[in-house]
BARO-672799 format. One record per residue (C-alpha): x, y, z. Coordinates in steps of 0.001 Angstrom, whole numbers. Last residue first. Layout:
N
        u        v        w
        X        Y        Z
...
END
This chain:
677
        u        v        w
   -33113    31311   -23454
   -31807    33835   -21790
   -34886    36400   -22619
   -37042    33601   -21359
   -34897    33101   -18136
   -35393    36713   -17454
   -38998    36715   -18340
   -39080    34110   -15344
   -37610    35398   -13022
   -39455    38728   -12790
   -42520    37106   -12990
   -41526    35030    -9606
   -40126    38327    -8137
   -43557    39687    -8993
   -45387    37252    -7473
   -43540    36568    -4528
   -43230    40469    -4285
   -47283    40210    -4295
   -47642    37334    -1516
   -45077    39926      769
   -47867    42378      733
   -50690    40478      931
   -49086    39235     3757
   -48988    42501     5418
   -46426    43500     7981
   -44969    46723     6154
   -41666    44908     5315
   -41052    47547     2371
   -39604    50622     5152
   -37365    47852     6181
   -35503    48414     3252
   -34174    51711     3402
   -32711    50786     7090
   -30646    48500     5152
   -29676    50402     1971
   -28429    52764     4307
   -26622    49762     5853
   -25349    49029     2715
   -24238    52625     2364
   -22846    52908     5028
   -20552    49750     5059
   -19420    50857     1169
   -18539    53902     2379
   -16252    52110     5075
   -14732    49593     2976
   -12994    52170     -277
   -11734    55397     1827
   -10937    53674     5553
   -10207    50370     4420
    -7666    50950     1760
    -6674    54399     4051
    -5724    51621     7168
    -5894    54284     9898
    -2208    56279    11052
    -3432    58124    13991
    -2567    61266    15306
    -3762    62387    19099
    -2971    66031    20520
    -5194    66955    23965
    -4527    70808    25820
    -5474    71235    28790
    -6506    73624    30694
    -6043    76585    28481
    -6818    80290    29618
    -7671    82935    27307
   -11662    81189    27205
   -11679    82776    31542
   -13790    81086    34092
   -14202    77144    32484
   -10932    76947    31775
   -10001    76170    28224
   -10223    72488    26889
    -8106    72234    23302
    -8832    69488    21415
    -6284    69183    18523
    -6990    65990    16080
    -4512    63795    13421
    -5177    61568    11118
    -2908    60214     9075
    -3272    59696     5017
     -561    56695     4621
      238    57058      957
      570    60984     1191
     3218    60803     4254
     4963    58216     3141
     8375    60169     4477
     6480    61816     7150
     5281    58506     8689
     9108    56738     7836
    10158    59753    10252
     7100    58590    12694
     7467    55187    12862
    10352    55250    16227
     8031    57849    17731
     4968    55425    17541
     7205    52335    18428
     8501    54624    21433
    11870    55656    21762
    13150    56281    25452
    12890    59165    27403
     9417    57827    29195
    11613    54721    30378
    14155    57145    32793
    17037    58521    31438
    19890    58754    34626
    20365    62706    35275
    19085    65228    33732
    22277    68016    34883
    23891    67802    31346
    25023    64267    31602
    28748    64156    31527
    29598    60893    31654
    30650    59305    35370
    34557    57485    35036
    36307    54654    34693
    40081    54895    33567
    41366    52792    30899
    44930    52477    30419
    45590    51433    26637
    47139    48047    25252
    43995    46190    26219
    41881    48430    24142
    43184    47105    20967
    42206    43970    21711
    39073    44501    22209
    38374    46837    19762
    39612    44304    17071
    37634    41173    18596
    34116    42320    17800
    34821    43647    14306
    36698    40260    13403
    33939    38040    15261
    31620    39870    13388
    33461    39636    10112
    34046    35768    11046
    30522    35129    11540
    29461    36940     8511
    31723    35067     6497
    30815    31714     7726
    27134    32530     7312
    27541    33621     3562
    29744    30322     3136
    27050    28026     4604
    24668    29785     2306
    26970    28799     -885
    25276    30706    -3998
    25642    30506    -7891
    24549    32036   -10957
    24947    31861   -14289
    21818    31083   -15306
    19837    27755   -17555
    20167    25783   -13983
    20629    27793   -11153
    22609    26389    -8562
    22456    26296    -4844
    25375    25165    -2510
    25415    23423      815
    22999    20608      670
    22384    19306    -3183
    22699    21944    -5758
    19543    22661    -8060
    16907    24944    -8457
    15498    25224   -11602
    16773    22286   -12375
    14632    19713   -14297
    10997    20833   -13683
    10145    22622   -16817
     6621    24150   -16530
     3996    21962   -16866
     2397    22413   -13262
     3778    19227   -11833
     7392    20172   -13170
     7017    22876   -11080
     6703    21078    -7661
     8896    18171    -9022
    11740    20478    -9110
    11039    22335    -5892
    10906    18722    -4513
    14498    17847    -5617
    15970    21199    -4692
    14534    21322    -1130
    17840    19690       88
    19372    23066    -1552
    18164    25474      984
    20657    23875     3442
    21965    26777     5780
    18546    28854     5763
    16110    26645     5407
    17879    24249     8313
    17849    27757    10599
    14555    28265    10208
    13331    24600    10493
    15177    24269    13677
    13507    28114    14811
     9809    26110    13938
    10555    22871    16099
    12187    25697    19265
     9287    26986    19576
     6977    24490    19742
     9452    23409    22744
     9547    26842    24050
     5657    26428    24107
     5668    23021    25852
     8609    23779    28202
     6595    26855    29819
     7419    30744    28741
     9504    33107    30125
     8320    35867    33115
     7290    39500    32361
     6912    41509    35618
     8561    44315    34306
     5938    43918    31423
     3200    44107    33343
     4794    47112    35339
     4939    49001    32422
     7153    51015    30609
    10386    47844    30705
    13437    49175    29226
    14553    49082    25822
    15689    45296    24312
    12603    43330    24090
    10047    45130    22597
    11025    48871    21559
    14471    47528    19510
    12690    43962    18969
     9750    45420    17168
    11400    48167    16166
    13835    46778    14571
    11661    44509    12814
     9795    46954    11073
    13063    49175    10284
    14167    45895     8257
    10578    45414     6820
    10777    48903     5571
    14239    47925     3809
    12676    44666     2400
     9811    46494      966
    11744    48757     -725
    14068    46474    -2545
    10820    44658    -3396
     9786    47403    -4938
    12882    48064    -6759
    12901    44384    -8300
     8918    45098    -9728
     9755    48195   -10965
    12170    47003   -13031
    10392    43931   -14151
     7687    45963   -15236
     8702    48364   -17573
    10944    46283   -20111
     8452    43027   -19265
     5771    45550   -20781
     7469    46499   -23595
     8353    43424   -24849
    11566    40917   -25077
    12911    38712   -22639
    16626    39625   -21715
    15102    41586   -18561
    14383    37773   -17122
    17664    37929   -16115
    17109    40372   -13519
    13149    39059   -12422
    14519    35836   -12156
    17493    36254    -9917
    15259    39004    -7872
    12672    36044    -6544
    16024    33464    -5934
    17404    36437    -3455
    14058    36623    -2028
    13534    33006    -1251
    17290    32629      -62
    17426    35649     2082
    14100    34855     3824
    16388    31995     5409
    18042    33978     7681
    21956    34292     7494
    21728    36962     5838
    19386    39667     5169
    15308    38930     3455
    13492    40995     6661
    11571    38224     7818
    14464    35666     7922
    16221    38129    10524
    12824    38562    12279
    12384    34997    13083
    15972    34947    14597
    15344    37720    16625
    11896    36211    17606
    13600    33003    19121
    16327    35245    20790
    13922    37072    22631
    11711    34242    23759
    14497    32376    25178
    15931    35764    27004
    12523    35987    28523
    12683    38898    31159
    16217    40144    30057
    15368    40440    26544
    11417    41339    27651
    13235    45097    28612
     9989    46348    26439
     6245    46423    26130
     3902    49740    27337
     4511    50923    23464
     4848    47943    21522
     1278    46869    22800
      452    43530    22421
       87    42594    26229
    -1038    40406    28501
     2239    40333    29821
     3460    36486    29895
      701    35275    27465
      967    38013    24893
     4590    37859    25436
     4649    33511    24674
     1787    34884    22146
     4503    36929    20313
     6639    34329    19843
     4299    31872    18432
     3317    34472    15808
     6882    35313    14888
     7106    31435    15056
     4610    30957    12572
     5883    33886    10369
     9722    32312    10622
     8984    29054     8764
     5960    29935     6695
     7735    32271     5374
    10469    30021     3955
     8137    27755     2497
     6425    30022      461
     9056    31888     -173
    10301    28106    -1729
     6977    28492    -3564
     7571    32115    -5161
    11528    31463    -5668
    10290    27737    -7985
     7568    29691    -9441
    10350    32104   -10518
    12987    29350   -11963
    10062    27500   -13894
     9249    30569   -15571
    12607    31476   -16474
    13150    28430   -17838
     9889    28585   -20085
    10599    31986   -21759
     7827    31726   -23841
     6164    34898   -23898
     3169    33341   -22111
     5577    31498   -19768
     7408    34704   -18805
     4687    36483   -17585
     3234    33280   -15765
     6353    32754   -13896
     6718    36686   -13229
     2670    36122   -12130
     3534    33791    -9716
     6942    35146    -8102
     4855    38907    -7368
     2226    36642    -5790
     5216    35329    -3619
     6489    39070    -2672
     2855    39964    -1962
     1889    37090      132
     5301    38503     2397
     3882    42171     2441
      550    40594     3470
     1926    38752     6268
     4095    41378     7289
      452    43167     8075
     -452    40511    10157
     2757    40491    12262
     2369    44215    12909
    -1098    43735    14185
      101    41312    16191
     3074    43662    17567
      198    46234    18218
     2291    49873    17596
     1594    49674    14140
     2874    52495    11318
     5836    49906    10519
     3605    47407     9560
      986    49446     7772
     4304    50367     5504
     4909    46485     5498
     1256    45868     3562
     1640    48900     1719
     4820    47847       87
     4273    44176     -323
      588    44299    -1207
      857    47175    -3957
     3231    44838    -5524
     2057    41956    -5382
    -1622    43045    -6761
      684    44433    -9783
     2282    41498   -10493
    -1328    39868   -10359
    -1888    41962   -12876
     1107    41381   -14913
       59    37929   -14792
    -3416    37658   -16114
    -2464    40496   -18865
      218    38651   -20437
    -2603    35887   -21899
    -2796    32582   -20002
    -1456    29869   -18298
    -2666    25849   -18497
    -6433    26865   -16986
    -6034    23910   -14856
    -2375    23804   -14013
     -982    27581   -14305
    -3619    29680   -13805
    -5775    27180   -11147
    -2859    25288    -9335
     -619    28357    -9046
    -3533    31032    -7938
    -4817    28023    -5566
    -1766    27410    -3529
    -1252    30790    -3585
    -4649    30513    -1754
    -3813    27728        7
     -849    29932     1667
    -2870    31805     3370
    -3497    29024     5857
     -343    28263     6569
     1854    30327     8389
     -424    33323     8733
    -3701    31138     9770
    -2042    28836    11576
      334    31579    13605
    -2771    33268    14392
    -4565    29710    15473
    -1274    29585    18113
    -1902    33129    19061
    -5637    33066    20150
    -7589    35235    17256
    -7441    38861    18260
    -4494    39842    16410
    -5206    37581    13200
    -8621    38541    12836
    -8418    42265    12055
    -5204    42902    10507
    -6536    39636     7608
    -9432    40618     7499
    -9398    43892     5277
    -6677    41998     3277
    -8638    42065       48
    -7142    45287    -1329
    -4428    44189     -865
    -3305    40504     -531
    -4284    38748     1958
    -3602    35084      670
    -7362    34585     1314
    -8563    37267     -439
    -5888    36533    -3459
    -7450    32677    -3805
   -11220    34997    -4187
    -9920    37386    -6248
    -7895    34776    -8492
   -10638    32784    -8960
   -12553    35330   -10552
   -10214    36776   -12938
    -8944    33716   -14145
   -12576    32354   -14840
   -13457    35644   -16255
   -10188    35410   -18630
   -10796    31742   -19469
   -14364    32969   -20474
   -13184    35637   -22528
   -10629    33680   -24148
   -13166    31307   -25527
   -13276    27368   -23713
   -11929    24396   -25842
    -8201    24462   -24633
    -9478    24373   -20939
   -11372    20778   -21854
    -8594    18611   -21017
    -7328    20291   -17860
   -11119    21165   -16777
   -11574    17182   -17152
    -8568    16068   -15150
    -9743    18833   -12978
   -13125    17047   -11621
   -15877    18655   -12635
   -16874    18317   -16369
   -17600    19727   -19450
   -14832    22513   -20163
   -17566    24897   -20300
   -19829    24104   -17282
   -16750    23429   -15035
   -14800    27088   -15820
   -18224    28272   -14845
   -18456    26617   -11731
   -14679    27212   -11244
   -15700    30703   -11056
   -18889    31593    -9990
   -17827    29066    -6832
   -14608    31368    -6210
   -16233    34562    -6587
   -19082    32565    -3932
   -16351    31774    -1693
   -14328    35334    -1743
   -17718    36735     -314
   -17830    34038     2200
   -14111    34716     3682
   -14503    38621     3600
   -18104    38047     5417
   -16715    36183     7913
   -13376    37350     8767
   -15184    41171     8896
   -17704    39082    11436
   -15486    37686    13294
   -13300    41040    13896
   -16145    42313    14919
   -16648    39552    17922
   -12755    40134    18843
   -12781    43870    19139
   -15769    42760    21740
   -13364    41114    23710
   -13337    38484    26369
   -16379    36773    25415
   -15447    36429    22423
   -12602    34544    22893
   -12224    31844    20661
   -14103    33656    17959
   -10854    33315    15475
   -11646    29732    16045
   -14786    29671    14775
   -14109    31001    11969
   -11052    29044    11387
   -12824    25967    11100
   -15787    27570     9019
   -13209    28491     6529
   -11031    25144     6517
   -14340    23350     6203
   -15716    25195     3179
   -12100    25396     1186
   -12766    21271     1798
   -16641    21565      230
   -14939    23248    -2863
   -12365    21375    -3165
   -14538    18562    -3362
   -16792    19880    -5401
   -14598    21436    -8186
   -12495    18142    -8742
    -8917    16865    -7487
    -8562    17707    -3631
    -5515    16948    -2162
    -4232    20515    -1763
    -7250    21387      373
    -6673    18109     2617
    -3728    19359     4842
    -5562    22469     5756
    -8535    20582     6026
    -6926    18522     8632
    -5709    21603    11002
    -9269    23153    11080
   -10932    19708    11907
    -8241    19174    15017
    -8754    22534    16200
   -12727    22942    15761
   -13188    20566    18976
   -10742    22285    20564
   -12450    25736    20258
   -15999    24634    20806
   -14976    22630    24366
   -12813    25845    25203
    -8990    25599    25882
    -8634    28370    22925
   -10948    30706    24684
   -12077    29562    28357
   -11083    26079    29924
    -8127    28008    31881
    -5698    30208    29625
    -2822    28751    30656
    -3616    25097    29515
    -4231    26302    25909
     -765    27994    25704
     1322    24913    27039
     -734    22504    24234
     -405    25190    21714
     2820    25283    21277
     3110    21283    20563
       69    22190    18162
     1915    24727    16734
     5379    22806    16162
     3378    20096    14472
      603    22136    12948
     3383    24286    10984
     5420    20651     9204
     1968    19495     8565
     1328    22468     6542
     4764    22724     4912
     4218    19349     4203
      582    19431     2699
     1925    22829      344
     4574    21027    -1017
     2600    17500    -1571
      117    19487    -3477
     2559    20774    -5875
     4384    17380    -6122
      950    15344    -6519
    -1737    14174    -4672
    -5413    13333    -5983
    -9197    13526    -4311
   -12090    12829    -6466
   -15212    12777    -3987
   -18477    11646    -5384
   -20302    12968    -8709
   -23835    13038    -6811
   -23560    13329    -3294
   -20424    13609    -1637
   -18197    10571      599
   -20098     7959    -1296
   -18024     7675    -4518
   -14557     8145    -3675
   -12499     8827    -6579
    -8859     8158    -5872
    -5762     9458    -6888
    -1921     9219    -6054
     1535    10322    -6998
     4761     9597    -5358
     8274    11344    -6699
     9687    12912    -3262
     7636    15628    -3099
     4332    13281    -2684
     6290    11271     -438
     7172    14142     1872
     3726    15735     1247
     1693    11977     2505
     4645    12489     5908
     3774    16339     6819
      107    15031     6622
      448    12269     8994
     2890    14054    10916
      216    17569    11411
    -2564    15116    12221
     -144    13623    14785
      506    16943    16068
    -3692    17209    16126
    -4173    14097    18051
    -1358    15165    20439
    -2624    18568    21094
    -6375    17294    21366
    -5257    15096    24488
    -3243    17557    25835
    -6492    20274    26045
    -9068    17679    26752
    -7345    15822    29564
    -7334    18248    32303
   -10800    20441    30542
   -12894    17043    30437
   -13119    14833    27326
   -16003    14913    25515
   -16353    18023    22879
   -12300    18078    22003
   -11895    14350    22209
   -14417    14243    19387
   -12720    16344    17079
    -9669    15160    18024
   -10694    11695    16891
   -11903    13246    13641
    -8955    14436    13246
    -7023    11377    14370
    -8892     9602    11613
    -8193    11858     8878
    -4902    12294     9066
    -4828     8014     9386
    -6251     8386     5967
    -4124    10413     5009
     -969     9097     5976
    -2205     5383     4472
    -3028     7106     1560
      276     8639      843
     2318     5586     2148
     1079     3596     -723
      162      388       93
END
């Protein structure tokens, strides 16, 4: 029996057992048992994914699972990559989540509802890439949406903001489902079949107009799930309010499935398309990368900062996917394979460092009860392990060596730079602009995580809660340790993924022979004269740091040292109030991008009662709202609310009136069918 079906059957059984355990067991047993079963789901799903990346394939039809058409499942290397990533994240977060939920009591993430939803949600993360028909895919996609929504609302009794975030997430994710249903149903109707095999075979018979409409509909749905701008409004609301293990799963595994859907539909099922598809996707990716990291730079809420960082990284991935489709449209398939390999590698890297960042943020939240960087500080001395792991993950997020994010962004830049050889005005304009946007986002990302580390961990504590913080419990540290090991391995030996990436790229019809190769310690790019050895980069940086630290010490030993108190201009020792806050740190960037961010400020002057000329208090308030949400979503919501209030007049309470509405609606429907027929 093949490893893949056995592993998937095991994952399904463990997921069901975990849901039953979450509903039936008391709190003391519920959290550890569900955590172990959830980790088993991750191990089983990851095993199936690794087997597929190693060359295994499997397909089956399960006629009794879904009515009418039954369930169709298939696993290839592309599905295996996303299954392996999701499985690895689930294992680490499940271990972390046991310690996290145990400290919150039988409410929130420890409640029966949340513990029952957790293994089902993780199971859906593994199974969505397995779907091989439209109906199967939509069912699993909705299971993922409902499971994540239940977990986002886990702490709804504690904060009203959780309920508000849940409403936003529910509306956005189901609008995406409507677009996905419309696009895939149209595709299946024109291609003559529901299965992915039928869609591939019939894609060439679909007219270019319909193919373009299908791509736009499904791309909007998948981009929304990936948190791409401007469909990102749910992400900075849901991620901060969800329990931190759930935030890690959503940001490191769930958003990846939006990328999977784009690659599977656009490059595989539709077989690629004209250049305008991919130019539009690259534009969305570039805007998401820059806008997301700018909003992260302005955020003082640690988890909101990380949520916007997810938008930035998914934007980089979309640039890579778009560049792959663009190169394929112009006939340069080796470059298309390289760009897609870079995008998929960044999916893997982002999953590792973003899961670690959210888990570290969860440790901070558990220890202090705070997410506001302006109220934190001093955590390096009080939570040294968490601080070190956060710094390791931040190094990957800023794409600097020896962080693991550096390799994938280097590959992406290599594909874009060498893509300038592809003829065409659009290519000549878009590729240099994309390179500039990637460089800009990387520079701002460095400032973002310097702010997070410097203000949140290295500065002096600004509140009693930060001052009394304690290190996370062992299980939480163990979960973060697994993620940190993944980050280190991806940074030092990314070439070990070369064969798997090769097969994943080949699964969508691109030349999958050597897009990335080199084995362990060295990375070579086929068809491009470029190579990189991450181990040597790390060794060179280590030697440079040791030299920079050692020379001053050697030189200082030759001179006598005199200890004396520094001149402080009579000001005395600095206090925490004198140090930079997250808001003040971001203020120079805010000034530079003032026109993009459109900050709002308000000055409230309160005069003394006896005299209008004497001022009792002056209050200055400045905020940087999400401009897209403020300018686009809020007017639509106000219009819908007004339409709802106006529609209440139609509900007069008369049964005869309601019957008349039904009759008029039936007549209109019949006329529409007659005209359409």
